[in-house]
Residue, then its C-alpha position, 0 to 999 in steps of 0.5 A: v764147324d758149320d753151326f755153333n750153339f751155346c747155353t749157359v746155366a748158372n745160379n742167375g735169375l736171368n741169362l741172355g746171350f746173343l751169338s752171331y756165327k757164319g751169317n746166323a744169329k742165335i739168342s739163348v735165354c735162361a730165366d728162373k721163374l722165381i724172378g717173376m718177370d713179365s715173360h710176354l713183355f720180355v718176348e716183345c722187347l726181345e723180338s723188337a731188339y732182334d728186328d732192330i739188329c736185323n734191320g741194322v745188318d740189312n742196311a749196313s754198308s757193303e764196304e769191307l771194314k779195315a781192322p783198326d791198328l791196335t799197336p800200343l803207342s809204346a810199341k811204336f816208340l820202341e820200334i822207332g827207337l830201335s830203328c834209330a839205334v840200329a842205324g846209328t850203330v851201323a853208321l858208327l861202325s862204318i866210321w870206325l872201320a873206315k878209320k882203320 
């Protein structure tokens, strides 16, 4: 897939979406004229926000980000507990077999 587009149509007064894919950014807007928004002001604000995003991307560090460790603490405790249980079982089995 080289390009990805999207559009959402629903019974909403205003739907705004932003998608970034493979170095391209897309904005989609669906607005019902019955909401009576100031479309010129909306376009100004949207362009300003888009410029802010572009500036943020252009000024971003080139350092590659490391993915955060999202392992729950409970899983870490379980892993440690199981490791200790296995090590203890091996030790007890070794002692028991040595006595025989």
